[in-house]
N, C-alpha and C positions, 0 to 999 in steps of 0.2 A: 041233745049231741054234740061234741066234740074235735075239733077233727089234728091230727096230732100227724105234727110234719118234725120228731126227728130222726125222721131216717129219711130226707124226702131231700134232693136237689133244689137249685135257689131257684131251675126255671121250676117247678111244681111248688116252690116256696109260693113266688110270685103266682102263680093262676090258682091256685087256693083263697090269699086273700084276694084274689080282685076279681073271683065269682061265689065261693060259698053264701052258704049265709051264716051259716055255724061255724061259731066262736075259734079261728084254732089255735094250739099252743106246742106246746113241745112240752114232754115229762120227760125230755132228758137230756139236753143236751148245753153247752154255757155261751158265753162270748167270741164270734170269734177274733173280732180281733184282737182281742185279749191274750188270744192263743189256741192259733190256726187249723180248726179239722173240719172235716168235707163236715159233721153234724153240729157244730156249733152253726149262729145263727148272722151273718154278715150283718155291716150296720144297714143298711138298704134293707131288711126286710126287717128286724129292729125298728125301726122309725112305724111304717104302715100296722102298726101292732093296736098301738090308742086307738087307730079307725075303727079296727075287729074287734077289739075285745077282747084279745088276742094278750098269752102270756107265756113267761122261757120260767119253768121249773131248775134251774144250775145243777146240771151234773157233777160232783163230786167223784169222776173217775179222774187221775193225773190225765190220762193222755187228753182228755178234753177240759182239761184245766192251766196244768202244767209242759205239758208235754211227755220224755218222757222221764224226767225230776220227782219228787216225789211233790207232792199238793202239800203247799200247806192254811193254815186257817186265812193266811194273808189274803192269797192268791184265789180261796175264794172267791174271800171278799173281792177282788179289781174286777172279777164276774158279776157279782151281782149293783154294788155301783157303777158300773161301765155301761150292764141293760137299764137300769137305771135314767142315767141320764139321758141314756140315746129311746128310750122306750117311755120315760114316766115312770114314776111309782103305783103302784096299784094300791 
């Protein structure tokens, strides 16, 4: 079993990370520090993912990656690298 946190609030993310025995994951989110969006993952949550064997599957949709402007491969790479720097490589 996995727990998908892509559509939940930051408080719910924290609650799940504190109480779930199943690994949490974000099936379609990106890094909030790179591009702010309510479904993107804040650094405070990213730092907790290694402890819970959680992971983030980076979303390529421009609203998650670059806001209103068209996203590029470099924008997506920025999210991947940021997540890896904060949460580590899996």
